[in-house]
N, C-alpha and C positions, 0 to 999 in steps of 0.2 A: 222180383223186387229190385234187382240190380239195374234194370233198364227204366225204372219209374223215375220221373223227374224229381230231383231233390235240390235243396239249397243248403248252404252252410251258414250256421249262426253261431254266435259266441254266447255261451251260458256260463257265467261265473268263471270267466277266463279260459274256458274250455271250448274248443271248436267242436261242434256237433252237426251231423246231417240231419235235416228235417225233410221227411218224405211228404210229398204233396197230397197223397191219398192214404187213408187208413188201411193198414195191411189186412185187417180182418175183413173189410169190405171187399177188397180185391180177391181174397181167398174164397169168400162165400159166392161172389158173382161167377168166378171161374169154376167153382164146384157146380153151381147151378147149370152153367152152360154145358158142362160135360154130362151131368146126370140126366138132364132133360132134353138132350139132343134127339132128334128123330133119326134113328139109325136106318130106317128104310129109304131115306132120301139119299140118292147116289151123287157122287161128285162134290160133296161139301163136308166140311168139318167144323167144329167149334173154332172161332177165331177171335183173337184179342188184338185190338189196334190201340197203340199208345200214342197219344198226342200231348202237346205241351200243356193243354188246359182240360184234357178229358181222357178217359179210357173207355173204349167200346167193346163190349162182350156180345158176340153173336153166335147163335146156333140154329140149326135147322129144327123146325117144329114150332107150331104156334104155342103161346102160353096155355097151360093146362087149367088155369084158374083166371077168374076176372082180375084184370090188372088193378082195379081200384080196391080189391079185397085181398091183395097179395100178402099183406102183413098178418091179417087174422085168420086166413083161410086154413082149413084142414089140409095137411100135407098130402100131395099127390105126386107120384113119381112115374115118369115114363119108362125108366129103365131100373127096375128094382134090384137087379143083380149088381149093377154098377154102383147104385146108391148104397147097397149093403156093404160092398167091398170098400168104398171110400169112407164109410162110417168106421169100419174095422181099422182102417189106416189112420183114423183121427183127423180126416180132412173135412168132414162134414158130419151133421147130425141127422138122424132119421126122424126127429120129431117135427121138422119143418120150421125151425126158428131162424133160418138163414137171413130172411129179409128183415126180421126183427133186429138182428145184430147189425145189419147194414144201416138201417135207419138210425139205430142208436149211435153207431160209430160216426156217421156223417153229421148228425145232430151235434155231438160232443165237439166235433172239429169245426163247427160253424159252416158246414158245407150244405149246398142245396141237395135235396133228395134225388137219387138216381132217376132217370127217365127210362121207362120200360115201354117198348114198342112192339106191337104185333104187326108184322110186315106181311101184308097180303095173305094172312092166315097160313103162312109157310115158314116164317122165321121169327125168331124172338131176338131183339136187341135191347141191351141194357147199357145205359150211358152213365158213368160215374164222373162227376165234374170236380175240378179243383176249386179251391176257395177264391172267391172274387168279392169285391165290395158290394154292399147291399144295393147301392145305386145302379150297379152294372148287371143285376139279375133281372130277368123278365118277369112280368106279372104271372105268366104261366108257371115259371119255376117257383116263384114264391108261394102261390096257391097250392101247388103240388107238395111242396116241403111242409107247409102248415098242415095240410090234410094228413100226410103220412105220419107226422109227429102226433097228431090227435089219435090216429089209429094205434100207434105204438103205446101211447099213454093209456088208452081204453083197454087194451089187452092186459095191461098191468094194473087194472082197476083204478086208474087215475084219469084226470082230465087236464087239458092245457089251459093256461091263462095268458093274459097279455104279457106278464113277466116272463113266462116260458118262451113266448115267441120272440121277445126282445133278446133273450139270451141265446136262442137258436140262431139268430142272424147277426149277433154281435152288436146289437143297438143299445145305446145308453138309456138311463131312466128318462132323460129329457126327450127322447124319441118315441115316446109312448104313442103319439099320434100315428106314426108310421106303422106300428104294430097293430093299432086299432083299425087302420085302414085295410091292412092286409087280412086281418080276421074277417072284416065285413066283406071283402072281396071273395074270401073263401065260402062265407055263408051264402053270398049271392050266387055263387057257382053251384050251390046245393050240396057241398061236400061236408060241412060241419054245422052243428047247431048248438045253442046254449043249453047247459044243463038245467038252468033255471032262468028263463027270460025275464023274471021280475027282479032279479038281483041287480044291484047298481053296476054300471059298466066296469068300474075299476076292479070289481071282485068277481066278475063273471068267469065261469070256466066252460070249456067247449069239448064236445065229443063228436065222433063221426056221425054222418047223417043216418047210417044204418043201425046205430046203437039204440 
């Protein structure tokens, strides 16, 4: 955490350091890279690269579950002994709630959801992004974030609404149209669906496509 980009702000006449990335998200992504590394691959180790606007976590071995189901999937561990040891140390949990915490933490901090990549079926890369204005995010980032939040809500027996999406991206009530357009883009991508299509648009709630 000492090398993570920070900025100083004044809060009630007190100078405080604000970290650009949620600590819990960094902890969980680092633990995942260590636990799920493919130890049979030689000449490579888990790697963390820190940039001004992002942190990249890489490890040998393809993802063990489908990336689009990473929030709700049943936990699978490539190295059970390492996972058990890190659980005893209090670094991670064995019930597979790591990505739930990551998506929850990024959402609360108005960050876009991490991007997870399967590189040639040999490596896994997870990219954690710093906060940027809504207008500077890409369509792909917005859709992924909207979908991941819908997954998180569903596993907690809830659904997301237009208001939830506005809060997620730091949009005002007057920017409802932007949130509606994002929701429609995510629906068009086949990633979410309305709980009740007959409900008035203002009150509609949305869940993942697989729910």
